[in-house]
DOLUM-535186 format. One record per residue: x, y, z of N, C-alpha, C, O in turn; residue number from 1. Coordinates in steps of 0.02 Angstrom, whole numbers. Layout:
<pts>
  n.east  n.north    n.up  ca.east  ca.north   ca.up  c.east  c.north    c.up  o.east  o.north    o.up  pos
       X        Y       Z        X         Y       Z       X        Y       Z       X        Y       Z  NUM
...
</pts>
This chain:
<pts>
  n.east  n.north    n.up  ca.east  ca.north   ca.up  c.east  c.north    c.up  o.east  o.north    o.up  pos
     926      684     365      902       731     320     880      790     355     848      784     408    1
     893      850     331      873       913     364     800      931     349     767      901     306    2
     776      982     388      709      1001     379     690     1027     310     636     1013     285    3
     737     1065     278      724      1094     213     718     1037     163     671     1038     123    4
     760      989     162      757       930     117     690      894     129     658      871      82    5
     669      889     192      604       853     207     545      895     179     497      866     154    6
     548      960     182      496      1003     157     494      997      79     440      994      50    7
     550      996      48      554       989     -24     523      922     -44     480      920     -88    8
     544      867     -11      520       803     -26     442      799     -19     407      772     -62    9
     416      826      35      342       826      48     305      864      -4     253      841     -28   10
     330      924     -25      302       963     -74     303      930    -142     254      929    -180   11
     362      903    -156      371       869    -220     323      807    -224     295      795    -277   12
     314      771    -171      271       712    -166     201      732    -185     168      698    -225   13
     178      787    -157      109       812    -174     102      827    -249      51      812    -280   14
     155      858    -277      154       872    -351     156      811    -392     124      808    -445   15
     193      762    -370      192       695    -407     129      663    -408     107      638    -459   16
      93      663    -349       29       626    -346     -28      668    -376     -68      642    -415   17
     -33      731    -358      -87       773    -377     -85      801    -449    -136      811    -481   18
     -21      813    -473      -12       842    -537      21      792    -592      27      809    -650   19
      39      734    -568       67       683    -610     138      703    -636     158      679    -689   20
     176      745    -599      240       764    -620     290      707    -610     281      667    -564   21
     343      703    -649      398       662    -638     440      689    -579     434      747    -559   22
     483      646    -552      520       668    -492     562      728    -501     559      774    -460   23
     603      733    -555      644       790    -565     608      857    -570     625      903    -534   24
     556      862    -614      518       925    -616     481      940    -551     474      999    -533   25
     457      888    -516      423       899    -455     471      931    -403     451      977    -367   26
     530      908    -398      580       936    -352     592     1010    -367     592     1052    -321   27
     602     1024    -429      617      1093    -451     557     1139    -438     566     1196    -416   28
     496     1115    -452      440      1153    -439     427     1164    -366     401     1217    -346   29
     445     1113    -325      441      1118    -249     486     1174    -229     466     1215    -187   30
     548     1181    -256      591      1236    -236     557     1303    -246     559     1346    -203   31
     525     1311    -309      491      1374    -323     436     1388    -274     432     1444    -248   32
     392     1336    -261      334      1346    -216     357     1364    -146     325     1404    -112   33
     414     1335    -126      439      1352     -55     483     1416     -53     505     1437       1   34
     495     1444    -112      534      1507    -114     608     1496     -97     640     1539     -68   35
     633     1438    -116      702      1419    -103     746     1435    -162     723     1436    -219   36
     813     1448    -148      855      1460    -204     864     1398    -248     861     1341    -223   37
     875     1407    -312      881      1353    -360     940     1306    -346     942     1249    -370   38
     989     1331    -308     1045      1288    -292    1038     1249    -226    1086     1220    -201   39
     979     1250    -197      964      1214    -136     975     1138    -150     955     1115    -203   40
    1005     1101    -106     1015      1030    -113     945      996    -114     901     1010     -73   41
     939      952    -163      874       915    -172     878      849    -137     931      818    -134   42
     820      826    -111      818       758     -84     827      704    -139     813      716    -198   43
     851      646    -119      862       592    -167     795      566    -193     742      579    -164   44
     797      529    -246      733       497    -270     705      446    -221     644      436    -218   45
     748      413    -183      727       363    -134     686      400     -78     634      377     -55   46
     712      458     -58      673       496      -8     608      523     -36     557      524      -1   47
     609      545     -95      547       572    -126     499      515    -138     439      525    -130   48
     521      454    -157      476       399    -167     444      378     -97     385      360     -95   49
     480      382     -46      452       365      22     400      417      38     348      400      67   50
     412      479      21      359       532      35     297      523      -9     240      536      12   51
     308      499     -69      251       483    -116     208      430     -85     146      437     -82   52
     239      379     -63      202       322     -29     164      347      30     106      327      39   53
     195      391      72      158       420     128     102      463     111      50      462     144   54
     111      502      57       59       546      35      -2      505       7     -59      522      20   55
      12      453     -29      -40       409     -54     -80      377       3    -141      374       4   56
     -40      354      51      -71       321     111    -117      368     146    -170      346     169   57
    -101      431     152     -140       481     185    -199      506     150    -253      513     179   58
    -188      521      83     -240       557      43    -274      514     -12    -326      534     -37   59
    -246      459     -30     -271       424     -90    -279      350     -78    -282      312    -126   60
    -282      328     -16     -283       256      -3    -345      224     -26    -344      163     -37   61
    -399      260     -36     -461       228     -61    -464      224    -138    -500      183    -165   62
    -426      266    -173     -429       266    -244    -368      239    -281    -375      209    -334   63
    -309      250    -251     -248       230    -286    -240      155    -304    -218      139    -359   64
    -258      111    -261     -249        39    -275    -289       23    -341    -262      -12    -384   65
    -349       44    -349     -387        31    -407    -360       64    -470    -364       35    -524   66
    -333      122    -464     -301       157    -520    -238      123    -539    -224      116    -598   67
    -200      100    -492     -138        61    -507    -157       -1    -544    -127      -16    -596   68
    -205      -40    -519     -226      -100    -553    -248      -87    -624    -232     -126    -668   69
    -285      -35    -637     -307       -17    -704    -248       -4    -750    -247      -26    -807   70
    -198       34    -724     -139        51    -765     -95      -10    -776     -63      -16    -828   71
     -92      -54    -730      -53      -117    -737     -86     -161    -789     -52     -191    -830   72
    -153     -165    -789     -191      -204    -838    -180     -175    -910    -171     -211    -959   73
    -182     -108    -912     -170       -75    -978     -98      -93   -1001     -87     -110   -1059   74
     -50      -88    -957       18      -103    -976      27     -177    -999      65     -193   -1044   75
     -13     -219    -963       -8      -290    -981     -34     -300   -1052      -5     -339   -1090   76
     -86     -267   -1071     -115      -272   -1141     -65     -248   -1190     -55     -281   -1241   77
     -32     -192   -1178       20      -167   -1225      82     -215   -1226     114     -221   -1277   78
      97     -246   -1171      154      -291   -1170     138     -355   -1212     180     -381   -1248   79
      76     -377   -1207       57      -434   -1249      54     -416   -1322      73     -456   -1364   80
      33     -357   -1338       29      -336   -1409      99     -328   -1440     109     -338   -1500   81
     146     -310   -1396      216      -296   -1421     267     -350   -1395     327     -337   -1389   82
     242     -405   -1382      283      -457   -1351     348     -474   -1387     399     -490   -1357   83
     343     -468   -1454      402      -484   -1497     465     -440   -1481     521     -457   -1497   84
     449     -381   -1448      503      -334   -1433     526     -336   -1361     557     -288   -1337   85
     510     -391   -1324      534      -403   -1257     517     -342   -1213     563     -313   -1184   86
     454     -323   -1206      436      -262   -1167     447     -275   -1091     437     -328   -1063   87
     470     -219   -1062      479      -217    -988     446     -157    -961     457     -102    -987   88
     406     -165    -910      370      -108    -880     416      -76    -825     447     -111    -784   89
     419      -10    -826      456        27    -776     416       83    -748     356       88    -758   90
     452      125    -711      416       187    -684     367      171    -627     369      119    -596   91
     322      222    -617      276       221    -562     229      160    -566     211      133    -514   92
     209      139    -626      160        83    -632     194       19    -609     162      -23    -577   93
     259       11    -624      295       -47    -601     313      -43    -528     307      -93    -491   94
     333       15    -506      352        23    -433     294       23    -387     302       10    -327   95
     235       36    -412      175        29    -370     146       94    -338     103       91    -294   96
     170      151    -358      144       212    -331     110      252    -384     101      312    -374   97
      89      224    -440       56       262    -495     -18      279    -474     -52      242    -438   98
     -39      338    -498     -109       357    -490    -133      364    -562     -95      352    -608   99
    -194      384    -571     -226       393    -637    -190      444    -678    -196      443    -739  100
    -154      490    -647     -117       542    -683     -49      516    -712     -15      552    -749  101
     -30      455    -696       37       429    -718      30      396    -789     -23      370    -806  102
      81      398    -828       86       366    -891     118      297    -883     153      282    -834  103
     105      255    -931      137       188    -934     205      194    -974     208      219   -1030  104
     258      170    -942      323       176    -970     346      104    -984     357       65    -938  105
     355       88   -1048      382        23   -1072     446       28   -1107     453       70   -1152  106
     494      -13   -1088      557       -18   -1126     551      -77   -1172     532     -132   -1151  107
     566      -65   -1238      565      -120   -1286     637     -133   -1311     674      -87   -1329  108
     653     -195   -1312      721      -216   -1332     722     -250   -1397     704     -309   -1401  109
     741     -216   -1450      727      -234   -1518     793     -255   -1555     847     -227   -1544  110
     783     -305   -1599      839      -322   -1645     850     -267   -1693     907     -249   -1708  111
     796     -238   -1717      798      -181   -1764     756     -126   -1734     696     -136   -1724  112
     785      -65   -1719      749       -11   -1687     687       11   -1724     639       33   -1692  113
     687        6   -1791      627        28   -1829     570      -22   -1828     514       -7   -1848  114
     585      -84   -1805      534      -135   -1808     473     -118   -1762     416     -133   -1780  115
     485      -87   -1704      429       -69   -1658     387      -16   -1693     326      -18   -1688  116
     418       31   -1727      381        83   -1762     335       53   -1819     278       72   -1828  117
     364        8   -1854      327       -30   -1908     267      -67   -1877     213      -68   -1904  118
     280      -97   -1819      225      -134   -1786     169      -86   -1766     111     -104   -1774  119
     184      -27   -1742      130        21   -1725      93       45   -1787      32       53   -1787  120
     129       56   -1840       97        75   -1904      53       20   -1927      -2       34   -1951  121
      74      -42   -1923       33       -99   -1941     -30     -107   -1899     -80     -134   -1922  122
     -26      -83   -1839      -83       -85   -1794    -127      -21   -1798    -174      -12   -1758  123
    -110       23   -1847     -144        84   -1859    -144      133   -1793    -193      166   -1777  124
     -88      131   -1762      -80       173   -1702     -48      240   -1718       2      243   -1755  125
     -76      292   -1693      -45       360   -1703       3      369   -1644     -14      355   -1587  126
      64      393   -1658      113       404   -1608     156      464   -1624     156      487   -1681  127
     192      490   -1576      238       543   -1584     308      514   -1565     316      470   -1522  128
     356      541   -1599      427       520   -1587     463      574   -1550     456      633   -1568  129
     501      559   -1498      542       607   -1463     604      570   -1439     606      509   -1437  130
     651      609   -1420      714       582   -1393     724      602   -1320     719      660   -1302  131
     739      553   -1280      752       564   -1208     815      529   -1186     843      489   -1224  132
     837      542   -1126      895       508   -1098     873      439   -1079     820      429   -1050  133
     915      390   -1095      895       322   -1083     934      288   -1027     964      321    -984  134
     933      221   -1028      961       182    -975    1032      198    -951    1047      202    -891  135
    1077      208   -1003     1147       218    -989    1166      289   -1003    1224      302   -1020  136
    1121      336    -996     1133       406   -1005    1137      427   -1077    1153      485   -1092  137
    1124      382   -1123     1126       395   -1195    1056      411   -1220    1007      387   -1192  138
    1052      452   -1273      987       468   -1299     954      406   -1329     987      367   -1362  139
     888      398   -1318      848       346   -1350     787      374   -1378     763      426   -1355  140
     760      341   -1429      697       362   -1461     638      336   -1418     638      280   -1393  141
     589      379   -1410      528       361   -1375     468      368   -1420     457      421   -1450  142
     429      316   -1426      367       321   -1463     310      328   -1415     293      282   -1377  143
     278      390   -1417      224       404   -1370     156      403   -1401     147      430   -1456  144
     108      372   -1369       42       367   -1396      -9      371   -1339       9      366   -1280  145
     -72      381   -1355     -126       377   -1306    -167      314   -1314    -182      293   -1370  146
    -186      283   -1257     -223       222   -1261    -281      229   -1209    -271      247   -1151  147
    -342      213   -1236     -398       222   -1190    -401      167   -1140    -397      109   -1158  148
    -410      184   -1078     -410       139   -1020    -486      134    -996    -513      180    -965  149
    -516       81   -1011     -588        74    -994    -599       80    -919    -646      112    -896  150
    -557       50    -881     -565        52    -803    -564      125    -779    -601      143    -733  151
    -524      166    -807     -518       236    -788    -563      282    -830    -572      341    -812  152
    -591      257    -884     -632       293    -928    -598      356    -956    -629      409    -962  153
    -534      349    -974     -496       405   -1003    -433      379   -1038    -412      322   -1029  154
    -405      423   -1080     -344       406   -1116    -285      409   -1067    -282      452   -1023  155
    -239      365   -1077     -177       365   -1036    -117      365   -1083    -119      331   -1134  156
     -65      400   -1069       -6       405   -1110      34      338   -1102      45      313   -1047  157
      55      313   -1159       98       253   -1159     162      272   -1197     160      291   -1256  158
     217      266   -1162      282       282   -1192     323      219   -1199     333      180   -1153  159
     347      213   -1263      387       154   -1282     461      175   -1294     477      206   -1345  160
     502      158   -1247      576       178   -1256     607      121   -1298     599       62   -1282  161
     640      141   -1351      667        91   -1398     741       82   -1384     781      128   -1390  162
     758       20   -1364      828         2   -1348     852      -54   -1396     809      -87   -1425  163
     916      -65   -1404      945      -121   -1436     938     -180   -1391     933     -174   -1330  164
     938     -237   -1421      930      -301   -1382     989     -307   -1333     979     -334   -1278  165
    1050     -285   -1348     1106      -289   -1306    1095     -250   -1240    1125     -266   -1189  166
    1052     -200   -1242     1041      -158   -1180    1001     -196   -1126     998     -174   -1068  167
     972     -251   -1144      931      -289   -1095     972     -314   -1037     947     -319    -981  168
    1034     -331   -1050     1077      -357    -993    1081     -310    -934    1072     -332    -877  169
    1094     -244    -946     1098      -196    -892    1033     -167    -870    1032     -128    -821  170
     978     -182    -903      915      -150    -886     883     -177    -820     839     -146    -791  171
     906     -236    -798      875      -266    -740     917     -264    -678     899     -294    -628  172
     973     -227    -681     1012      -219    -621     973     -188    -565     938     -139    -575  173
     978     -216    -505      937      -191    -451     959     -120    -429    1017     -102    -435  174
     909      -82    -403      925       -12    -378     958      -17    -308     975      -71    -284  175
     965       41    -276      998        47    -212     961        6    -159     992      -14    -110  176
     895       -7    -169      854       -43    -119     849     -116    -139     814     -155    -106  177
     885     -138    -192      881      -208    -213     823     -225    -258     814     -284    -273  178
     782     -176    -280      726      -191    -322     745     -185    -394     786     -143    -414  179
     715     -228    -435      723      -221    -506     686     -157    -532     629     -146    -514  180
     719     -117    -573      688       -57    -594     633      -67    -649     598      -20    -667  181
     628     -127    -675      577      -145    -723     566     -216    -724     607     -254    -698  182
     512     -237    -752      495      -310    -756     461     -330    -822     428     -290    -854  183
     469     -391    -839      442      -415    -903     368     -433    -891     340     -421    -837  184
     338     -462    -942      268      -481    -939     253     -532    -884     203     -526    -849  185
     295     -580    -879      287      -631    -827     289     -601    -757     248     -618    -715  186
     336     -558    -744      341      -522    -681     280     -479    -668     256     -476    -611  187
     255     -446    -719      195      -408    -709     136     -448    -695      94     -427    -655  188
     128     -506    -725       71      -551    -711      76     -577    -639      24     -588    -607  189
     138     -586    -612      145      -608    -542     120     -552    -496      88     -564    -445  190
     135     -489    -515      111      -432    -474      35     -429    -477       3     -416    -426  191
       6     -440    -533      -65      -437    -539    -100     -492    -503    -155     -484    -477  192
     -68     -550    -500      -96      -608    -465     -94     -604    -390    -133     -636    -355  193
     -44     -562    -367      -34      -561    -293     -90     -520    -259     -91     -513    -198  194
</pts>
């Protein structure tokens, strides 16, 4: 990796940790901050993730583990509440580099896509609906809500990506490093117990 890509990754890692940005927006904002052309080659997500881990180790080692634990406990609560939809935790909270600025990302695998929405209504939850790119590059509906996290003493965003039950098969394929990109409630409980 060249020096420019390393600079982009280091700057983007700071933006991910300090501003809570997702990887894509962080890379593009890093280009702006560094005054680089928009067509500059960007580092891979694996490179950026390694930089995020390094940044956390240097600047957040005293606070990040507790924040990650709080977010994982919050995710566990939501996974238990929505267990009928086969929830799987993904993103920064699953991968282990989340800070208090990160949201909880859950994938729900439903027989009927509207059933998760009905469950939230029955639980008197306020949520917003949006559409984002999903597992296989297709648009999926996301139900976004705020949930109070006692351990952090603040609201945390919880995003529920709604998938068909058939999508579960491809959802657990390992990434380039051999890690599962998401885990079910049992897998999360093992992480919490470790």
